[in-house]
Legacy VTK file of the C-alpha trace (Angstrom):
# vtk DataFile Version 3.0
C-alpha trace
ASCII
DATASET POLYDATA
POINTS 314 float
113.290 -82.886 91.171
113.856 -86.220 89.177
117.310 -87.167 87.785
116.071 -86.284 84.100
114.730 -83.055 85.053
118.024 -82.096 86.486
119.786 -83.017 83.556
117.238 -81.168 81.006
117.669 -77.942 83.580
121.212 -78.501 83.556
121.571 -78.626 79.656
119.541 -75.666 79.411
121.585 -73.783 81.742
124.810 -74.812 79.686
123.255 -73.783 76.533
122.477 -70.224 77.984
126.056 -69.916 79.307
127.556 -70.790 75.959
125.298 -68.627 74.138
126.061 -65.540 76.639
129.947 -66.311 76.446
129.840 -66.499 72.551
127.553 -63.121 72.118
130.203 -61.385 74.878
133.295 -62.694 72.691
131.510 -61.784 69.509
131.049 -58.122 70.820
134.759 -57.861 72.136
136.190 -59.281 68.950
134.115 -56.873 66.686
135.182 -53.910 69.313
138.821 -55.192 68.869
138.475 -55.186 65.139
137.012 -51.564 65.022
139.928 -50.322 67.444
142.852 -52.273 65.508
141.383 -50.422 62.219
141.204 -47.043 63.691
144.658 -47.456 65.171
146.028 -48.452 61.576
144.174 -45.714 59.817
145.316 -43.012 62.544
148.906 -44.360 62.119
148.733 -43.830 58.492
147.428 -40.459 58.475
143.909 -41.348 56.940
140.502 -40.215 58.430
137.282 -42.561 57.638
134.688 -40.695 55.651
131.105 -41.337 54.106
130.024 -39.339 50.978
127.241 -39.777 48.550
128.400 -39.967 44.997
125.873 -40.300 42.051
123.163 -41.246 44.596
125.284 -44.058 46.393
126.727 -43.998 49.710
130.529 -44.582 49.390
133.102 -45.198 52.277
136.384 -43.940 51.614
139.662 -43.029 53.538
141.372 -39.471 52.755
144.678 -37.946 54.321
145.019 -34.512 54.742
145.575 -32.031 51.909
146.947 -28.760 50.920
147.820 -27.091 47.575
151.261 -28.514 47.615
150.250 -32.000 48.000
149.958 -34.177 44.863
146.805 -36.233 44.781
147.181 -40.234 44.694
143.793 -42.456 44.504
144.259 -46.053 45.324
141.662 -48.693 43.984
141.282 -52.093 45.370
140.764 -55.301 43.998
137.642 -57.767 43.531
136.209 -59.129 47.063
138.771 -56.426 48.825
138.188 -53.055 50.513
140.149 -49.804 51.258
141.823 -51.450 54.229
144.019 -53.440 51.878
145.796 -50.260 50.963
146.406 -48.757 54.713
150.005 -49.712 55.349
151.271 -49.158 52.167
149.418 -45.624 52.124
151.284 -44.947 55.307
154.342 -44.198 53.477
152.628 -41.860 51.184
150.470 -39.410 53.297
153.280 -37.209 54.412
153.943 -35.811 51.001
150.420 -36.857 49.304
146.909 -36.166 49.377
145.534 -39.833 49.408
142.232 -41.157 48.531
141.218 -44.935 49.215
137.655 -45.783 48.247
135.566 -48.768 49.067
134.075 -49.379 45.464
130.651 -49.861 45.295
129.370 -53.622 46.339
132.622 -53.755 48.527
133.763 -52.829 51.827
131.304 -50.469 53.915
130.013 -48.800 50.520
126.648 -49.502 49.068
125.757 -53.119 48.256
123.135 -52.898 45.547
122.191 -56.228 43.394
120.505 -53.667 40.747
123.534 -52.067 40.108
125.899 -53.208 37.327
129.646 -54.070 37.951
131.456 -54.317 34.844
134.562 -52.785 34.452
133.005 -49.856 32.333
130.347 -49.373 35.049
133.023 -49.531 37.840
135.078 -46.905 35.861
131.881 -44.663 36.071
131.322 -44.831 39.944
134.966 -43.723 40.520
134.536 -40.913 38.340
131.273 -40.071 40.452
133.119 -40.231 43.297
136.328 -38.260 42.330
134.065 -35.615 41.123
131.985 -35.475 44.142
135.449 -34.995 45.948
136.356 -32.254 43.383
139.594 -33.930 42.621
140.438 -33.138 38.958
143.768 -34.257 38.637
145.865 -37.182 40.361
148.059 -40.014 39.980
146.155 -43.362 40.173
147.170 -46.872 41.391
144.970 -50.134 41.347
145.583 -53.818 42.269
143.947 -56.667 40.269
140.384 -55.692 39.509
141.231 -52.275 40.599
144.345 -52.283 38.056
142.152 -52.880 35.089
139.662 -50.319 36.204
142.583 -47.636 36.523
143.900 -48.434 33.279
140.638 -48.046 31.555
139.828 -44.897 33.518
142.995 -43.618 32.045
141.696 -44.223 28.665
138.283 -42.599 29.446
139.721 -39.648 31.421
143.594 -39.023 30.088
143.256 -35.281 31.145
142.764 -36.355 34.785
145.490 -39.400 35.194
148.858 -37.936 35.644
150.600 -41.390 36.292
149.623 -45.076 36.418
150.793 -47.684 39.022
149.208 -50.941 38.034
149.911 -53.735 40.942
149.394 -57.343 39.403
146.205 -55.775 37.230
143.603 -57.834 35.944
142.244 -57.378 32.120
144.836 -59.371 30.390
144.756 -63.321 31.053
146.919 -64.660 27.954
148.859 -66.844 30.410
147.059 -69.315 32.584
147.671 -69.592 36.317
146.632 -71.834 39.180
143.041 -70.027 39.207
142.284 -70.258 35.728
142.872 -73.965 36.291
140.572 -74.086 39.248
137.855 -71.991 37.633
137.877 -74.500 34.586
137.146 -77.429 37.251
134.338 -75.102 38.710
136.147 -73.962 41.690
136.441 -70.219 42.688
139.019 -69.723 45.436
138.143 -66.110 45.457
134.453 -66.451 46.626
134.552 -67.137 50.446
131.513 -69.317 51.613
132.788 -70.140 55.279
135.412 -69.336 57.550
137.799 -71.761 56.229
137.248 -70.525 52.555
138.930 -67.158 53.906
141.812 -68.657 55.160
142.261 -70.740 52.248
141.952 -67.511 49.976
144.591 -65.733 52.038
146.951 -68.640 51.477
146.212 -68.486 47.995
146.456 -64.861 47.347
149.550 -64.129 49.346
152.982 -65.403 49.333
154.158 -63.305 52.119
151.393 -62.965 54.619
151.465 -60.113 57.283
150.868 -60.920 60.902
147.198 -60.543 61.850
145.710 -61.588 64.983
142.950 -64.146 65.284
140.343 -61.457 66.665
140.958 -59.268 63.569
140.995 -62.138 60.704
138.212 -63.992 62.491
136.230 -60.661 61.835
137.748 -60.187 58.411
136.493 -63.874 57.527
132.866 -63.242 58.910
132.772 -60.165 56.564
133.800 -61.947 53.825
131.374 -64.880 54.334
128.348 -62.333 54.605
129.251 -60.824 51.195
129.175 -64.245 49.308
126.127 -63.103 47.309
127.279 -59.551 46.190
130.545 -61.177 45.385
129.183 -63.382 43.077
127.041 -60.922 41.267
130.263 -58.929 40.987
132.317 -61.842 39.643
129.692 -62.447 37.024
129.529 -58.901 35.995
133.266 -58.659 35.466
133.269 -61.686 33.369
130.719 -60.280 30.788
132.010 -59.463 27.183
133.910 -56.028 26.933
132.558 -54.117 23.749
136.040 -54.003 22.855
139.161 -55.634 23.000
140.976 -54.511 26.577
144.325 -55.174 25.329
143.742 -52.415 22.385
141.911 -50.187 24.932
145.067 -49.863 27.071
147.210 -48.718 23.766
145.425 -45.274 24.246
146.862 -44.571 27.766
148.989 -41.635 27.811
150.047 -41.166 31.487
153.359 -42.586 32.464
152.765 -46.095 33.678
154.546 -48.636 35.964
153.419 -52.302 36.142
154.344 -53.856 39.541
153.979 -57.487 39.735
154.445 -60.413 42.350
156.492 -63.240 40.758
154.648 -65.970 42.759
150.980 -64.728 41.689
148.723 -67.353 41.615
145.390 -65.440 40.628
146.865 -63.636 37.291
150.025 -65.071 36.068
153.336 -62.653 36.245
153.944 -63.548 32.616
151.059 -61.142 31.633
153.045 -58.206 32.894
154.982 -58.386 29.224
151.664 -57.895 27.461
150.804 -54.932 29.483
154.219 -53.009 29.149
153.970 -53.911 25.278
150.636 -52.514 24.756
150.772 -49.455 27.291
153.012 -46.709 25.858
155.582 -45.341 27.768
155.434 -47.943 30.624
157.809 -50.161 32.422
157.951 -53.340 34.692
159.248 -54.265 38.010
158.924 -57.974 39.194
159.098 -58.652 42.990
160.484 -62.290 43.645
158.855 -64.218 46.531
155.896 -62.137 46.370
152.286 -63.046 45.369
149.136 -61.219 44.438
149.170 -58.133 46.652
152.627 -56.810 46.990
151.153 -53.586 48.513
149.892 -55.876 51.630
152.686 -58.281 51.487
155.529 -55.753 51.273
154.173 -52.311 51.805
157.300 -50.181 52.317
159.162 -51.765 49.377
156.107 -51.371 47.149
155.456 -47.831 48.574
159.407 -46.805 47.813
158.909 -48.346 44.276
155.881 -45.973 43.682
157.571 -42.861 45.337
160.849 -43.318 43.111
158.404 -43.771 40.030
156.601 -40.431 40.879
159.670 -38.572 41.497
161.289 -39.680 38.354
158.580 -38.193 36.258
LINES 1 315
314 0 1 2 3 4 5 6 7 8 9 10 11 12 13 14 15 16 17 18 19 20 21 22 23 24 25 26 27 28 29 30 31 32 33 34 35 36 37 38 39 40 41 42 43 44 45 46 47 48 49 50 51 52 53 54 55 56 57 58 59 60 61 62 63 64 65 66 67 68 69 70 71 72 73 74 75 76 77 78 79 80 81 82 83 84 85 86 87 88 89 90 91 92 93 94 95 96 97 98 99 100 101 102 103 104 105 106 107 108 109 110 111 112 113 114 115 116 117 118 119 120 121 122 123 124 125 126 127 128 129 130 131 132 133 134 135 136 137 138 139 140 141 142 143 144 145 146 147 148 149 150 151 152 153 154 155 156 157 158 159 160 161 162 163 164 165 166 167 168 169 170 171 172 173 174 175 176 177 178 179 180 181 182 183 184 185 186 187 188 189 190 191 192 193 194 195 196 197 198 199 200 201 202 203 204 205 206 207 208 209 210 211 212 213 214 215 216 217 218 219 220 221 222 223 224 225 226 227 228 229 230 231 232 233 234 235 236 237 238 239 240 241 242 243 244 245 246 247 248 249 250 251 252 253 254 255 256 257 258 259 260 261 262 263 264 265 266 267 268 269 270 271 272 273 274 275 276 277 278 279 280 281 282 283 284 285 286 287 288 289 290 291 292 293 294 295 296 297 298 299 300 301 302 303 304 305 306 307 308 309 310 311 312 313
């Protein structure tokens, strides 16, 4: 065998070996991710389910429920998923029947480019899901986009919503923040195009970042990149003009409401909390120092205690 042929054979063997190694690592990585997610869910008292609602496949987490357990429905934000609520929900499931859904276009639920993802459309999807689950009365909480959806849901179905817990909610953007300045420059840190974008997004959205080991964050990054196209579609739909003024609409909310906001939020400025509390009757605010856009992820125990105290006060 000539020297050049030996080199070529060696390079081919190296490529094959690296490919096998990477494939094996990917398989191990995803296996570790699934085991970690299952552990977190079980620890929180949540069970993974898939249902059909309005002809759409919906993935959700649900805790055990009984007649004496009030229901809490948790709605995630843009480009997020139900897992964002797991550690927060762990403090609720002993006392409450908790439902955490992946909205259409997110997580493990249906991703259909023919669907519309405006706030009003998503309110309708949430209603389809809760109707399918036969849940008629509940406390509702939402973060970011999920906060806006929750607020509008309380307007559309006031007889169902017993209280509102809005965490850094979208819908009102009177005060500019770092995100709006980036969007004005044509940059959108909420849309992930590569693994590096995902880690930048974590730094951008969260002030207090929870420890998550590499194999888990690596899979999360890959999933975020895979969702780039649907996230662009959803973001575009969210920014279609509403047929009404959001701030006027939430004046019709009748449910007691608590607005929780991280003081260091770079996605939606904390000063917008003052507009929410002014517009929503029977509402109050709590501002968390040193916390960013997702208090239920950054300080889950503290956020849950605030929520439980609020519901108990009712």
